[in-house]
C-alpha positions in Angstrom: -14.9 -49.5 -36.9 -13.3 -47.0 -34.5 -9.8 -47.8 -33.4 -9.3 -48.2 -29.7 -6.3 -47.8 -27.5 -4.5 -51.0 -26.4 -4.4 -51.3 -22.6 -0.8 -52.6 -22.9 0.2 -49.4 -24.9 -1.7 -47.3 -22.3 0.2 -48.8 -19.4 3.5 -48.4 -21.3 2.7 -44.7 -21.8 2.0 -44.2 -18.1 5.2 -46.0 -17.2 7.1 -43.8 -19.7 5.7 -40.7 -18.2 6.6 -41.9 -14.7 10.1 -42.7 -15.8 10.6 -39.3 -17.4 9.4 -37.7 -14.2 11.9 -39.6 -12.1 14.7 -38.9 -14.6 14.0 -35.2 -14.3 14.0 -35.5 -10.5 17.5 -37.0 -10.4 19.0 -35.2 -13.4 22.3 -33.5 -12.7 22.0 -30.2 -10.9 23.6 -28.3 -13.8 21.1 -29.7 -16.3 18.2 -28.8 -14.0 19.6 -25.4 -13.4 19.1 -24.6 -17.1 15.3 -25.0 -16.6 15.0 -22.6 -13.6 12.1 -20.2 -14.2 12.6 -16.5 -14.7 12.4 -14.9 -11.2 10.7 -11.6 -10.4 11.3 -10.9 -6.7 9.6 -7.6 -6.6 6.6 -6.1 -8.2 8.7 -3.7 -10.2 10.8 -6.4 -11.8 7.7 -8.5 -12.4 6.2 -5.6 -14.3 9.2 -5.5 -16.6 9.0 -9.2 -17.3 6.5 -10.0 -20.1 7.1 -13.7 -20.0 4.3 -14.3 -17.5 6.7 -16.1 -15.1 6.9 -15.5 -11.4 9.3 -16.0 -8.5 10.1 -19.4 -7.0 10.3 -19.0 -3.3 11.9 -21.3 -0.6 8.6 -21.9 1.0 7.5 -24.1 -1.9 5.4 -21.3 -3.5 5.5 -19.6 -6.9 4.0 -16.2 -6.7 2.4 -14.2 -9.5 1.4 -10.5 -9.1 -1.1 -8.6 -11.3 1.7 -7.0 -13.3 2.6 -10.4 -14.6 -0.6 -10.5 -16.6 -0.8 -6.9 -18.0 -0.2 -8.1 -21.6 -3.5 -10.1 -21.4 -5.6 -7.2 -20.2 -7.4 -9.3 -17.6 -10.7 -8.1 -16.1 -11.0 -10.7 -13.3 -9.1 -13.1 -11.1 -10.3 -15.8 -13.4 -8.6 -14.2 -16.4 -5.4 -14.2 -14.4 -5.7 -17.8 -13.2 -6.2 -19.0 -16.8 -2.9 -17.5 -17.9 -0.8 -19.2 -15.2 1.7 -21.4 -17.1 1.1 -25.2 -16.6 -1.9 -24.8 -14.4 -5.5 -25.8 -15.0 -8.5 -25.1 -12.7 -10.1 -28.3 -11.4 -13.7 -27.6 -10.7 -14.2 -30.9 -8.8 -17.0 -33.4 -9.0 -19.1 -31.5 -6.4 -21.4 -34.4 -5.8 -20.2 -36.1 -2.6 -20.9 -33.7 0.2 -18.3 -31.1 1.2 -15.8 -33.7 2.6 -12.3 -33.9 1.1 -11.4 -30.9 -1.0 -11.8 -31.8 -4.7 -10.9 -28.5 -6.3 -7.5 -26.9 -6.6 -8.4 -23.2 -5.9 -8.4 -21.3 -2.6 -9.3 -17.7 -1.9 -7.3 -16.2 0.9 -6.3 -19.7 2.0 -9.9 -20.8 2.4 -12.0 -23.4 0.5 -15.0 -22.2 -1.4 -18.2 -23.6 0.3 -20.1 -24.0 -2.9 -20.8 -26.5 -5.7 -22.4 -25.1 -8.8 -21.2 -21.8 -7.3 -17.7 -23.0 -7.4 -14.1 -21.8 -8.1 -14.7 -20.5 -11.6 -17.8 -18.5 -10.6 -16.0 -17.2 -7.5 -12.9 -16.1 -9.4 -14.9 -14.5 -12.1 -16.6 -12.2 -9.6 -13.3 -10.8 -8.3 -12.0 -7.7 -10.2 -8.3 -7.4 -11.0 -7.9 -4.4 -8.8 -8.7 -6.5 -5.7 -6.1 -9.2 -6.5 -2.9 -8.8 -4.5 -1.2 -12.0 -5.7 -1.7 -15.5 -6.9 0.3 -18.3 -5.2 0.9 -21.8 -6.4 1.2 -23.9 -3.3 2.0 -27.6 -2.7 -1.4 -28.9 -1.5 -0.1 -31.4 1.1 1.6 -28.5 2.9 -1.8 -27.1 3.9 -4.0 -28.2 6.7 -6.9 -28.8 4.3 -7.7 -32.5 3.7 -7.7 -33.7 0.2 -5.4 -31.1 -1.4 -2.3 -32.4 -3.2 -0.2 -31.2 -6.1 -0.4 -27.6 -7.4 -3.1 -25.5 -5.6 -3.8 -21.9 -6.5 -4.4 -19.5 -3.6 -5.7 -16.1 -4.7 -4.9 -13.4 -2.2 -7.3 -10.5 -2.3 -7.8 -7.1 -0.5 -10.6 -4.7 -0.9 -9.6 -1.7 -3.1 -12.2 0.5 -1.3 -15.4 1.6 -2.9 -17.2 -0.4 -5.5 -15.6 -1.8 -8.6 -16.4 -4.5 -11.2 -16.4 -5.7 -14.7 -18.8 -6.5 -17.5 -18.9 -8.7 -20.5 -21.2 -8.9 -23.6 -20.7 -11.6 -26.3 -23.2 -11.8 -29.2 -22.8 -14.6 -31.7 -24.1 -15.5 -35.1 -23.8 -18.7 -37.1 -23.6 -19.3 -40.9 -26.3 -22.1 -40.9 -29.9 -21.9 -39.8 -29.4 -21.0 -36.2 -30.8 -17.9 -34.5 -28.4 -15.3 -33.3 -27.2 -15.4 -29.7 -27.9 -12.0 -28.3 -28.2 -12.5 -24.5 -24.8 -13.8 -23.5 -23.2 -11.6 -20.9 -22.4 -10.8 -17.3 -21.8 -7.9 -14.9 -20.0 -8.3 -11.6 -19.5 -5.9 -8.6 -17.1 -6.1 -5.7 -16.5 -3.9 -2.6 -15.7 -3.9 1.1 -13.5 -2.4 3.7 -10.6 -3.3 5.9 -12.4 -6.2 7.5 -14.9 -7.4 4.9 -15.2 -8.1 1.2 -18.2 -8.8 -1.0 -18.9 -9.8 -4.6 -22.1 -9.9 -6.6 -22.6 -11.1 -10.2 -25.5 -11.3 -12.6 -24.9 -13.5 -15.7 -26.5 -15.4 -18.5 -24.6 -18.2 -20.2 -26.5 -18.4 -23.4 -26.2 -20.4 -26.6 -27.9 -21.0 -29.8 -26.8 -24.2 -31.5 -28.0 -26.2 -34.4 -26.9 -28.6 -37.2 -28.4 -30.2 -40.2 -27.7 -33.1 -42.6 -28.6 -36.6 -43.6 -29.1 -39.7 -41.6 -29.1 -43.1 -43.3 -30.6 -46.3 -42.0 -29.4 -49.7 -43.3 -30.6 -53.2 -42.6 -28.4 -56.1 -41.4 -27.3 -56.8 -45.0 -26.3 -53.2 -45.6 -29.3 -52.2 -47.7 -30.6 -48.6 -47.4 -34.0 -48.8 -45.8 -34.6 -45.2 -44.7 -33.3 -41.8 -45.7 -33.7 -38.8 -43.4 -33.0 -35.1 -43.9 -32.8 -33.6 -40.4 -32.5 -30.1 -38.9 -31.8 -29.6 -35.2 -31.9 -26.5 -33.0 -31.0 -26.2 -29.4 -31.5 -22.9 -27.5 -30.7 -22.5 -23.8 -30.0 -19.8 -21.3 -28.4 -20.5 -17.9 -28.9 -17.4 -15.9 -28.3 -16.6 -12.3 -27.4 -14.1 -9.5 -24.5 -15.2 -7.3 -22.4 -13.6 -4.7 -20.2 -13.9 -1.6 -19.5 -12.1 1.6 -16.4 -12.5 3.9 -15.8 -10.8 7.2 -12.7 -11.1 9.4 -13.4 -9.9 13.0 -10.8 -8.2 15.2 -10.3 -11.6 17.0 -9.5 -13.3 13.6 -12.8 -15.1 13.5 -13.9 -15.6 9.8 -17.4 -15.6 8.3 -17.9 -16.7 4.7 -21.2 -16.7 2.9 -21.7 -17.8 -0.7 -25.0 -18.0 -2.6 -26.6 -18.4 -5.9 -30.1 -18.3 -7.4 -30.8 -19.1 -11.0 -32.5 -21.1 -13.6 -32.2 -22.8 -17.0 -34.5 -22.3 -20.0 -33.9 -24.9 -22.7 -35.8 -25.4 -26.0 -34.7 -28.2 -28.4 -36.3 -29.0 -31.8 -35.5 -31.6 -34.4 -37.4 -31.9 -37.7 -36.7 -35.1 -39.7 -38.1 -35.6 -43.3 -38.1 -39.3 -43.9 -38.6 -41.6 -46.9 -37.5 -45.1 -47.9 -38.4 -48.4 -49.4 -39.5 -50.0 -46.2 -42.1 -47.3 -45.6 -43.3 -46.1 -49.0 -45.2 -43.2 -47.4 -43.2 -40.0 -46.8 -43.4 -38.8 -43.3 -42.2 -35.9 -41.1 -41.1 -36.6 -37.5 -40.8 -33.6 -35.1 -39.1 -33.9 -31.7 -39.5 -31.1 -29.3 -38.2 -31.0 -25.7 -38.2 -28.3 -23.0 -36.8 -27.6 -19.6 -37.6 -24.8 -17.2 -35.3 -25.2 -14.2 -35.1 -23.2 -11.0 -32.2 -23.6 -8.5 -30.9 -22.1 -5.4 -27.7 -22.7 -3.4 -26.4 -21.2 -0.1 -23.3 -22.0 1.9 -22.2 -20.5 5.2 -19.1 -21.2 7.2 -17.7 -19.7 10.4 -14.2 -20.2 11.8 -13.0 -19.3 15.3 -10.5 -20.2 17.9 -11.3 -22.8 20.6 -9.4 -25.2 22.8 -6.0 -24.2 21.3 -7.1 -24.8 17.8 -9.5 -23.5 15.1 -13.1 -24.8 14.6 -14.9 -24.3 11.3 -18.6 -24.8 11.1 -20.2 -25.2 7.7 -23.8 -25.3 6.5 -24.8 -25.8 2.9 -28.2 -26.2 1.2 -29.0 -26.7 -2.5 -32.4 -27.1 -4.2 -33.4 -27.6 -7.8 -36.7 -28.0 -9.6 -36.5 -29.3 -13.2 -39.7 -29.9 -15.1 -39.0 -31.3 -18.5 -41.2 -32.4 -21.5 -40.4 -34.3 -24.6 -42.9 -34.8 -27.5 -42.4 -36.9 -30.6 -44.9 -36.5 -33.4 -44.9 -38.3 -36.8 -47.2 -37.1 -39.6 -47.7 -39.1 -42.8 -48.0 -37.6 -46.3 -50.9 -39.9 -47.2 -53.1 -38.7 -44.3 -52.6 -41.8 -42.1 -53.3 -41.2 -38.4 -50.6 -39.2 -36.7 -48.3 -41.2 -34.4 -47.0 -39.5 -31.3 -45.5 -40.0 -27.8 -45.1 -37.6 -24.9 -42.9 -38.0 -21.8 -43.3 -35.6 -19.0 -41.1 -35.5 -15.8 -40.9 -33.1 -12.9 -37.7 -33.7 -10.8 -37.1 -32.0 -7.4 -33.6 -32.4 -6.0 -32.2 -31.3 -2.7 -29.1 -31.5 -0.6 -28.5 -30.3 3.0 -25.1 -30.6 4.7 -23.7 -29.8 8.1 -20.0 -30.1 8.7 -17.5 -29.3 11.4 -13.7 -29.2 11.1 -11.4 -28.8 14.1 -7.7 -28.0 13.3 -5.0 -28.1 15.9 -1.2 -28.6 16.1 0.0 -32.0 17.2 2.8 -34.5 16.6 5.0 -31.9 14.9 2.3 -31.0 12.3 -1.4 -30.3 11.9 -4.4 -32.5 12.7 -7.8 -31.9 11.3 -10.8 -33.8 12.7 -13.9 -33.5 10.6 -17.5 -34.8 10.9 -20.2 -34.3 8.3 -23.9 -35.2 8.0 -25.8 -34.9 4.8 -29.2 -35.6 3.3 -29.7 -35.9 -0.4 -33.0 -36.6 -2.2 -34.5 -36.8 -5.6 -38.3 -36.7 -6.0 -39.6 -37.5 -9.5 -43.1 -37.6 -11.0 -43.2 -38.9 -14.6 -45.8 -39.9 -17.1 -45.6 -41.5 -20.6 -48.4 -41.0 -23.0 -49.2 -42.0 -26.6 -51.6 -40.6 -29.2 -54.7 -42.7 -29.9 -56.5 -43.0 -33.2 -58.6 -39.9 -32.3 -55.4 -37.7 -31.8 -55.6 -37.5 -28.0 -52.8 -38.5 -25.7 -53.5 -41.5 -23.5 -51.5 -42.8 -20.5 -49.0 -45.6 -21.2 -47.7 -47.8 -18.3 -44.1 -47.2 -17.2 -43.5 -48.9 -13.9 -41.1 -47.1 -11.5 -41.1 -43.8 -13.3 -42.4 -41.9 -10.3 -40.5 -42.4 -7.0 -38.4 -40.7 -4.3 -34.8 -41.6 -3.6 -33.2 -40.5 -0.4 -29.7 -40.8 1.1 -28.8 -40.0 4.7 -25.0 -40.0 5.3 -22.5 -39.4 8.1 -18.8 -39.5 7.6 -15.9 -38.7 9.8 -12.1 -38.6 9.4 -8.8 -37.5 10.8 -6.2 -35.8 8.6 -2.6 -35.3 9.6 -0.1 -33.2 7.6 3.5 -32.2 8.3 6.8 -31.6 6.7 9.0 -34.7 7.0 12.1 -33.3 5.3 13.4 -30.3 3.4 10.8 -29.7 0.6 8.9 -32.9 1.4 5.3 -32.7 2.8 3.2 -35.6 4.0 -0.6 -35.8 4.4 -2.4 -38.9 5.7 -6.2 -39.2 6.2 -8.2 -42.1 7.7 -12.0 -42.2 8.0 -15.2 -43.8 7.0 -18.8 -43.2 6.2 -22.2 -44.7 7.0 -25.1 -44.2 4.5 -28.7 -45.2 4.2 -30.3 -45.2 0.8 -34.1 -45.7 0.4 -36.4 -45.6 -2.6 -40.2 -45.3 -2.4 -42.8 -47.2 -4.5 -43.4 -50.8 -5.3 -39.8 -51.4 -6.3 -38.4 -49.5 -3.3 -36.3 -50.7 -0.5 -33.9 -49.4 2.2 -30.3 -50.4 2.5 -27.3 -49.3 4.7 -23.6 -49.2 3.8 -20.4 -48.8 5.8 -17.4 -47.6 3.7 -13.8 -47.0 4.8 -11.9 -44.3 3.0 -8.7 -42.3 3.3 -5.5 -41.4 1.5 -1.7 -41.0 1.8 -0.2 -38.1 -0.1 3.3 -36.8 -0.6 4.4 -33.4 -2.1 8.1 -33.1 -2.9 9.7 -29.9 -4.1 12.8 -31.6 -5.6 14.3 -28.3 -6.9 13.1 -24.8 -7.7 11.9 -26.0 -11.1 10.6 -29.5 -10.2 7.7 -30.5 -7.9 6.3 -34.0 -7.7 3.1 -35.0 -5.8 1.8 -38.5 -5.4 -1.4 -39.7 -3.9 -3.0 -43.1 -3.1 -6.7 -42.9 -2.1 -9.6 -45.2 -1.1 -12.6 -43.3 -2.6 -16.3 -43.7 -2.3 -18.3 -42.5 -5.3 -21.7 -40.8 -5.5 -24.6 -42.4 -7.2 -26.7 -40.5 -9.7 -30.2 -40.8 -8.2 -31.8 -40.5 -11.7 -30.3 -44.0 -12.4 -32.8 -45.5 -9.9 -35.8 -44.2 -11.8 -37.4 -45.6 -15.0 -37.1 -43.2 -18.0 -37.7 -43.0 -21.7 -35.6 -41.4 -24.5 -38.0 -40.6 -27.3 -35.3 -39.6 -29.8 -33.5 -42.9 -29.8 -36.5 -45.0 -28.7 -34.8 -46.3 -25.5 -36.3 -47.3 -22.2 -34.6 -47.8 -18.9 -36.5 -49.7 -16.3 -36.2 -48.9 -12.6 -33.3 -50.4 -10.6 -33.5 -50.0 -6.8 -30.4 -52.2 -6.2 -27.7 -49.7 -7.1 -24.8 -49.4 -4.6 -22.2 -46.6 -4.4 -19.0 -47.4 -6.4 -15.7 -47.6 -4.6 -12.2 -47.3 -6.0 -8.5 -47.3 -5.3 -6.9 -44.3 -7.0 -3.2 -43.6 -7.7 -2.4 -40.1 -9.0 0.9 -38.5 -9.7 1.5 -34.9 -10.6 4.9 -33.6 -11.8 5.3 -29.8 -12.5 8.5 -29.1 -14.4 9.9 -25.6 -15.0 11.5 -25.2 -18.4 13.3 -22.0 -17.5 12.3 -19.0 -19.5 10.9 -21.3 -22.1 7.8 -22.2 -20.1 6.5 -25.1 -18.0 5.2 -28.6 -18.2 2.7 -30.5 -15.9 2.1 -34.2 -16.2 -0.6 -36.1 -14.3 -0.5 -39.9 -14.7 -3.4 -41.8 -13.0 -4.7 -45.3 -12.4 -8.1 -46.2 -10.8 -9.3 -49.7 -9.8 -13.1 -49.5 -9.3 -15.5 -51.9 -7.7 -19.3 -51.7 -8.2 -18.8 -49.5 -11.3 -22.1 -48.2 -12.7 -22.8 -49.3 -16.3 -25.8 -50.6 -18.3 -26.9 -54.1 -17.1 -29.8 -56.5 -17.6 -32.5 -56.2 -14.9 -34.2 -59.3 -13.4 -37.7 -59.4 -14.6 -36.8 -57.8 -18.0 -35.4 -54.7 -19.4 -32.2 -52.8 -18.8 -31.0 -49.9 -16.7 -27.8 -48.5 -15.1 -26.5 -50.9 -12.5 -23.4 -52.2 -10.8 -20.7 -54.3 -12.4 -18.1 -56.0 -10.2 -15.0 -54.2 -11.3 -13.4 -51.8 -13.8 -10.2 -50.0 -14.4 -9.2 -46.7 -15.9 -5.7 -45.3 -16.5 -4.0 -42.6 -18.5 -2.0 -39.4 -18.4 -3.1 -35.8 -18.6 -0.9 -32.7 -19.0 -0.5 -29.0 -19.7 2.4 -27.5 -21.6 3.2 -23.7 -21.8 5.8 -22.4 -24.2 7.0 -18.8 -24.4 8.8 -17.2 -27.3 11.3 -15.0 -25.5 14.1 -17.5 -25.3 13.7 -18.0 -29.1 14.5 -14.4 -29.9 11.1 -12.6 -30.1 8.7 -11.4 -27.6 4.9 -11.7 -27.2 4.1 -15.2 -28.3 2.7 -17.9 -26.0 1.5 -21.5 -26.8 -0.6 -23.6 -24.5 -1.2 -27.3 -25.0 -3.5 -29.5 -22.9 -3.8 -33.2 -23.6 -5.2 -36.5 -22.3 -4.5 -40.1 -23.4 -6.4 -42.7 -21.4 -8.0 -46.1 -21.5 -10.4 -48.2 -19.5 -11.5 -51.8 -19.1 -14.8 -53.4 -17.9 -16.3 -56.8 -18.5 -19.4 -56.6 -20.6 -22.4 -58.1 -18.6 -24.0 -59.6 -21.7 -21.2 -61.0 -23.8 -18.5 -61.3 -21.2 -15.7 -59.7 -23.2 -13.6 -56.8 -21.9 -14.4 -53.4 -23.4 -14.0 -49.7 -22.5 -16.4 -48.0 -20.2 -19.3 -46.5 -22.0 -18.6 -42.9 -23.2 -15.2 -42.9 -21.5 -13.0 -40.0 -22.9 -10.0 -41.7 -24.4 -8.1 -38.8 -25.9 -8.2 -35.0 -26.2 -5.9 -32.2 -27.4 -6.5 -28.5 -26.7 -4.1 -26.0 -28.3 -4.0 -22.2 -27.9 -1.7 -19.8 -29.6 -1.5 -16.1 -28.8 0.7 -13.2 -30.0 0.6 -9.7 -28.4 2.2 -7.1 -30.6 4.7 -5.2 -28.4 4.0 -1.5 -28.0 0.4 -1.8 -29.3 -2.9 -2.9 -27.9 -3.4 -5.6 -30.6 -3.2 -9.3 -30.2 -4.0 -12.2 -32.5 -4.3 -15.9 -32.0 -6.2 -19.1 -32.4 -7.1 -22.4 -30.9 -7.8 -26.0 -31.9 -9.3 -28.9 -30.0 -10.1 -32.5 -30.7 -11.4 -35.4 -28.5 -12.3 -39.0 -28.8 -14.5 -41.2 -26.6 -15.5 -44.8 -26.3 -18.9 -45.9 -27.6 -21.9 -46.1 -25.3 -23.0 -49.8 -24.9 -26.4 -51.0 -24.1 -27.8 -54.5 -24.1 -29.2 -54.1 -27.6 -27.1 -51.4 -29.2 -23.7 -49.8 -29.6 -23.7 -46.0 -30.3 -20.8 -43.6 -30.9 -21.5 -39.8 -30.7 -18.5 -37.8 -31.8 -17.2 -35.0 -34.1 -14.9 -35.0 -37.1 -11.3 -33.9 -36.5 -10.5 -30.5 -35.0 -12.5 -27.5 -34.1 -10.3 -24.6 -35.2 -10.8 -20.9 -34.2 -8.9 -17.6 -34.8 -9.3 -14.2 -33.2 -8.1 -10.7 -33.3 -8.2 -8.5 -30.2 -7.7 -4.9 -29.2 -7.2 -4.3 -25.5 -7.9 -0.6 -25.5 -10.9 0.5 -27.5 -12.0 3.5 -25.4 -10.9 1.5 -22.4 -12.7 -1.7 -23.5 -11.3 -5.0 -24.7 -12.9 -6.2 -27.9 -12.2 -9.6 -29.5 -13.6 -10.8 -32.8 -13.3 -14.6 -33.4 -14.2 -17.0 -36.2 -14.8 -20.6 -35.2 -15.0 -23.9 -37.0 -12.6 -22.9 -39.8 -12.1 -26.4 -41.0 -15.8 -27.3 -41.1 -16.0 -29.8 -38.3 -19.1 -32.0 -38.4 -21.2 -33.8 -35.8 -21.4 -37.6 -36.3 -23.5 -40.3 -34.8 -23.3 -44.0 -35.6 -25.5 -46.6 -34.0 -25.9 -50.3 -34.4 -29.1 -51.8 -33.0 -29.2 -55.5 -32.4 -32.0 -58.0 -32.5 -29.6 -60.2 -30.4 -26.3 -58.6 -29.4 -25.0 -61.7 -27.7 -25.5 -63.7 -31.0 -24.3 -60.8 -33.1 -27.6 -60.5 -35.0 -28.0 -56.9 -36.3 -31.5 -55.3 -36.6 -30.4 -52.0 -38.3 -27.6 -49.5 -38.5 -27.9 -45.7 -38.4 -25.3 -43.3 -39.8 -25.7 -39.5 -39.2 -23.6 -36.7 -40.6 -24.5 -33.1 -39.7 -22.9 -29.7 -40.5 -23.2 -26.6 -38.3 -21.1 -24.1 -40.3 -18.9 -21.3 -39.2 -19.5 -19.3 -36.0 -18.8 -15.6 -35.6 -18.4 -14.1 -32.1 -17.8 -10.6 -30.7 -16.7 -10.3 -27.1 -16.7 -6.9 -25.4 -15.3 -6.6 -21.9 -14.8 -3.6 -19.6 -14.1 -2.5 -16.0 -15.5 0.2 -13.8 
């Protein structure tokens, strides 16, 4: 059995974090003064300070300049952002229109009108010579709805001409996996006094694989099947992305972002099987493919009108994803081959139009926004099985081909202002109307009206302590694939169609405390609590079968954090340690048994640690990292499965930042032989506790050797 976190202990941990935050806020001024961060008020002084710290300004902003990051030899704005102490980039969910901002990155004070082409991609395209400074801003002080806590604003200016950077990163593994030879990117940037542009071509490539035994036991614990398995997964995610910004003489601003790309994926698993239940040795092969094409385009234009600023946004995304899975079992005694094939072609699209009007009123800023969106998923699927003649024949799978559409309009008014010295307030009220329809014999059309909004406060209690709090009524986005019947050939699972899904809603409480530890570093703590209604989980479907569906309520709670420690106050220079962590729990009532359990697959804990030392006066650096995570089991009506890894993925690297002007890093990963594990209990009757069989998988993937080469031009 896997130990789970007690909800009582979780709530005590959140309370302890909140208490610690308040204690820090009201600590004696002298004690807090000892934690004030090292200031660098000019570029020259910042260049002399190798701690990576930056000035704390009276306008609630901490500012970093490029010289603060020299020791890390950054090639892009992304490299700089990842070295900011106590800050983590939040990509955002990116699946509920363009409404409230759900990322914590701005470029020149403006949101990024993209989804898959989001903040990480945008920052990666900006070369370091175009970065003027990076500002950490209190989100509620901005006239952008949805931003609270620390927000990174990257200020850029064209350096003139064309510049850029490139990266190439081949990789080999010690066990049975082909070499990765096509991982890399090249990015360009340019512009003039009034415009800037970026363009990047990249391929995120990987070659993964593992091998090892899988054992199957009956309900009495007797071994009934032994499987030796080898798996390989090859994929390439490639694309061309870019952006263009122009600021006219009258201060009107045009932004264009776009991306075109694709995914090529090939998965193979070979399983050699034998056991007393089936005396005939057999070989099962499972092969799956995906050939995806996607395109995304976002355009926004901001101009002055009626004493305020109007921003018009248009966005479109399209994706075509044909996939195929084939399972073939061949028998050593020449018995007829058994096989199944599942083919699916999924077309997804999203079109959004949005208008935001910002104007000063009531001593602050008001933003009125209205948005219209259409989302759709069009799926054509087929399930086939081999007949005795070795030909695939159709198998009925009701509801596997259908179209799901959502038309949505939402509107809201956001008000932000300073209410006291260092205290910013942001309030938003709004609502949305949506219509969801599904075609086919199980289809129907339904409409929903949902209120939403939030209240947020950002408090700069002292130069070294900022606290942000937020209470929000949130409307979630459904995964349209959950409506459609599907088959998992690997685990022999079937989900029937469910046209009765409704969007989940939740009350969310979030707190973020950013604490400066003086020259020693910084600490960020983020406790959260979410009360969810209509949560999506696996449920029984009327008429038979199971599928994702709505349960009445659920809760999640926990604390996340980032800690950065610097060695300078301890008597030596050049060492930096970063620690990211999460400790969380959840609760939902099981629809079959009625007991409370954690949400299926919920991430309950994680630790990510990085250590780096730059040798002063040289171009050399060494370091390492370790990460570990834990998650709750996935629960279906007839099984409980836990997919996880053994403790700690550990890596080490050595880096030279000037090899003929290039940065070269050699790393070795999986130093402690982490393994992939999968445990599954399949029930004949889970409500009665009657077990059918148990699977126990243990696979090794060996050590990984990577060479990264980066340069600028």
